[in-house]
N, C-alpha and C positions, 0 to 999 in steps of 0.2 A: 905471449903472442895472442892469446884469446881476447884479453881486454882491448887490444888494438883493433881486432876485427869487429868486436862489438861496438866500439866507438865509431868506427867507419860506417857500420850499418845504421847506427842511431843518427849520425849526422846526415846520412843519405835519406833516411825517413823524414827527418826534420826539414830538409831541403824540399822534398816532395810535398810536404804539407804546407810549406810556405808559398808554393806556386799557386797562382790563381786558377780557378776552374776554367776549363776550355769552354768556349761558347756553345750553347745549345742551338742547333739549326733545325728549324721546322719549315717544311714546304707544303703548301696546299694548292689546289687548283681553284681558279676563279669559277663561279657557276657557269659562265659563258664557255670557258675552255673545257670544263667537265662535260657540258652538253655536246660540244664539238667532238670531244673524244668518243663519246657514245655513238654519235651519228656519222662521223666521218673518219677521224684519224685512227681510232682504235684505242680502247681504254688501256690495254696492257702497255702499248708503246708510250702513251702519254704518261702513265704512272712511272714507267722506267725512266723517262726524262726527268720527272720530279726527283727520283732517287739520284740520278746523275747530278742534278743541281745541288742536292744536299751534300753529296760526296765531294764535289768540286769546291764548294764553299768551305767545308770542314778542312779539307786538305790545305787550302790556301791560308786559312786563318791559323791552322796548326803550324804551318811552315813559318809564318811571320810572327806568331804569338799575339796577334791583334785581337781586340775585343774580348779579352779574358773576362769571365764571369758574367757575360751578357747572354741574352736570348735573342737570336736572329729569327724573326718570323717573316717568312716570304710567301708571296702569292704569285704563282705562275699565271699571268693574265693572258698571254698569247704565245702560241707555239706554231711555227710553220716549218714543215719539212722541206728539204731540197729535192728529195726524190719521193715517189709515192710510198706510203706506209703499206704494210701487209693488208690492213683493212681496206685501204683505197684500191689496192690491186685486186682484191677479192670482189669488191663492189663494182668496179669498173674495169672489166677485162681488157679494154682497149689501151690502158696505160701500160707503159713499159718501165720496169725497174731500172733499166740501163739508159733508155733514151728520153724518158720523161723527166723534166727537171723544172724547178721553180725557185724563186727567191725565198729563202728560209730565214729563220731567226727565232728570237724569243723576247718577250717583255716580262719584266719582274717588278713587283712592288712589294713593299713591306715595311718593317720597322726593326730597329735595334733597341732592345729594352735593357737598360742598365740595371745593375743590382739595386739601385735606389728606386727603381720603378719608372724613371724618366724614359721617354721614348723619342727616338729620332726617326722620322720617316725616310725611306730610301726608295729610289725608283731608277730603273735602267732598262734600256732596250737596245737590241742590235738586230738589224735585218740587212741582208746583202744589198749593197747599193746598185748592183747590176747583175743581170742574168749571166753575163760573161764570167763572173767570179765563181759560178756554180759548176763549171766543167770539172768532171772527175770527183765531185764531192759526194760524200756518203749521204744517207737519208737525213741524218740530224747534224750535218757538218756545221751549219750556221748557228744552230741552237747551241752546240758545244762551244762555238766561238763566243756566243753571248754569255754563256755560263762562266767561261774563263775570264772574259773581260769584266763581268760583274764581280766575280770573286776577287780579282786583283784590285779593282777600284775600292771595293769594300774594305779589304785588308789595308789599303794605303790611306783610307779615310777620305777618298775623293768622291763619295756619294752624298 
């Protein structure tokens, strides 16, 4: 019985070694967005959105198995909230978390770097087409939609 268990364990290890490496996903902020984060949006919230983008892309690529062994370098170039951020509420007391709303979304640029070093540029953006779509939305609703759409298109090879 023991040799059978050992053989199963060894074949399981060999199968794991044969699988390609999951893609590495790195997100940075553009200088313009980093400045906006400091002056207007709030650094903590913008950095959290960068983390959300990394997680969304990793999850989608992991689900589909796409881009194994690559590095995905992304730059978050624009980010607009649907509702005021905590920093904006602090800086402008007249804003309302519940009644103030705007067209939100995100813009992403970057590249996918293959194991051989070749790079493929990628670019994507999504912003609400109308303020009417924002009713009931959370602060980063449209940015989340942008991240989801980007991740799906990246995994499907449509960027």
